[in-house]
Structure formats: structure tokens, C-alpha cells
C-alpha positions in Angstrom: 21.8 3.7 3.4 22.5 7.3 1.7 20.8 7.1 -0.7 17.9 9.0 -1.7 15.0 7.0 -2.4 12.1 8.1 -4.8 8.7 6.6 -5.8 8.8 7.1 -9.5 6.6 9.9 -11.0 3.9 7.7 -12.3 3.6 5.9 -8.9 3.6 9.4 -7.2 1.1 10.8 -10.1 -1.2 7.7 -9.8 -1.5 8.0 -5.4 -1.9 11.8 -6.3 -4.5 11.2 -8.4 -6.8 8.7 -6.3 -9.9 10.3 -5.2 -10.3 8.8 -1.4 -14.1 10.2 -0.7 -15.0 6.7 -1.1 -13.1 5.8 1.4 -14.1 5.6 5.4 -12.3 8.2 8.2 -9.6 5.5 9.1 -8.8 4.9 5.8 -8.6 8.4 5.0 -6.3 8.9 7.3 -4.0 6.1 6.4 -4.0 7.6 3.0 -2.5 10.7 3.6 -0.2 9.6 5.7 1.0 6.9 2.5 1.0 10.1 0.3 3.1 11.7 2.5 5.3 8.7 3.3 6.0 7.9 -0.6 6.3 11.6 -1.5 9.2 12.0 1.3 10.8 8.8 0.4 9.9 6.0 2.7 9.7 3.1 1.4 9.2 0.6 4.8 6.0 2.9 5.4 4.8 2.5 2.1 4.9 -0.8 2.4 3.3 -1.0 5.6 0.7 1.7 5.1 -0.4 -0.4 1.8 -1.2 -3.0 3.7 -2.9 -1.9 6.5 -4.9 0.2 3.8 -6.4 -3.1 2.6 -7.3 -4.1 6.0 -8.9 -1.3 6.9 -10.8 -0.7 3.5 -12.1 -4.3 3.9 -13.5 -3.7 7.3 -14.2 -0.2 8.3 -18.1 0.2 8.2 -18.3 4.2 7.0 -16.2 3.1 4.4 -16.7 0.1 1.0 -17.3 -2.3 3.9 -20.3 -1.1 4.8 -22.0 -0.9 1.5 -20.2 -3.4 -0.7 -20.6 -7.1 -0.3 -18.3 -9.7 0.6 -18.0 -10.8 -2.9 -17.1 -7.8 -3.9 -13.8 -8.0 -1.4 -13.5 -11.9 -2.2 -12.6 -11.0 -5.5 -10.7 -7.7 -5.5 -7.1 -7.3 -6.5 -4.5 -10.1 -7.1 -4.8 -12.4 -4.6 -1.0 -13.4 -4.9 0.4 -9.6 -4.9 -2.1 -9.0 -1.9 -0.4 -12.7 -0.1 3.0 -10.8 -1.3 2.1 -7.7 0.6 0.9 -9.1 3.6 4.3 -11.5 4.0 6.1 -8.0 3.3 4.8 -5.8 5.9 4.8 -8.8 8.5 8.5 -9.6 7.5 9.0 -5.6 8.1 7.1 -5.1 11.3 7.6 -8.4 13.1 11.1 -9.5 12.4 10.9 -13.3 12.7 13.6 -13.9 10.8 16.5 -12.0 8.6 14.9 -10.1 5.6 16.1 -8.7 2.3 16.5 -5.2 2.6 17.2 -4.7 6.4 20.7 -6.9 6.6 22.9 -4.2 5.2 22.9 -5.5 1.8 24.6 -3.3 -1.0 21.3 -3.1 -3.1 19.3 -2.5 -0.2 17.8 0.7 -1.0 16.8 -0.2 -4.3 15.1 -3.5 -3.3 12.9 -1.3 -0.7 12.4 1.3 -3.3 10.8 -1.4 -5.6 8.8 -3.1 -2.8 7.2 0.1 -2.4 6.5 0.7 -5.8 4.8 -2.9 -5.5 2.6 -2.4 -2.8 1.4 0.9 -4.5 0.2 -0.9 -7.7 -1.0 -3.7 -5.3 -3.1 -1.3 -2.9 -4.4 0.5 -6.1 -5.2 -2.7 -8.2 -7.5 -3.8 -5.1 -9.5 -0.3 -4.7 -9.7 -0.3 -8.8 -11.0 -3.8 -8.6 -13.7 -2.6 -6.0 -14.8 0.3 -8.0 -14.0 3.0 -4.9 -12.3 6.4 -5.2 -11.0 6.1 -9.0 -9.1 9.2 -10.1 -11.0 12.3 -10.8 
């Protein structure tokens, strides 16, 4: 796959505008890596890190999980989008069956980039619903 993979300027802008100060240190470290992966055009890493961030934000006591109640997390994000992200991350990382975009298809680069864009949107919607880290 020799195609340069770059997220849209809109997605990169939304990531760079996000204020991660409300996140705990574990989530902040993942956030930095997510932003670097997005800027470097690493769509598989973007998907994996976005899914990991959602899990960490929901469980890291030094971040929102330490001061928001469980109801906030129950209602955060689009459940279909969150489910897609978890399944896509698992398909990428656990290779239980052939996975779209990872089998040498001619359109694989575009598919993976679309997945990364969707992962970023899903993560940012989740964080917005929690009302943490709004852009400055």
C-alpha cells in the first residue's frame, strides 16, 4: 500500500483544538499518541487508540471517571458508533477472521482512512457528551 494516508484537515483540526486537561494522565498519554498517529497518517493506530481512549476515560479515576457518575457514561456517545469502533478495533488487533482493509484490497487505503475518520468522530462525540475537554 503506497498511498499516503492523511486524515482530513477538519479531523486534524478538531483533534488539535481539543483541550485534554480534563483527562487523567493515562488518557492524556494516549491522546498525544492519537494526535501523532493521526498527523502521521496511521489509520490503524488511530482506530486502536480512539477505542482505547474511550475505555480509559470511562475507568481512569484521575479523569472524568473520578468525578462523573455512571449515568453520564451510560448516555455518552452514539451506542451504534461505539459498538462499531470496538468491533473494528478488535478485528484489527485480534485477527479472528479476514478483515476488510487488511487483505490487500485495491481500495484498502481509502477504507482504512475512512475508518480512522469515523473513529475520531466517534471519540470526539463521546467526549463532548461527557462535557469534558471542549475546544478552547
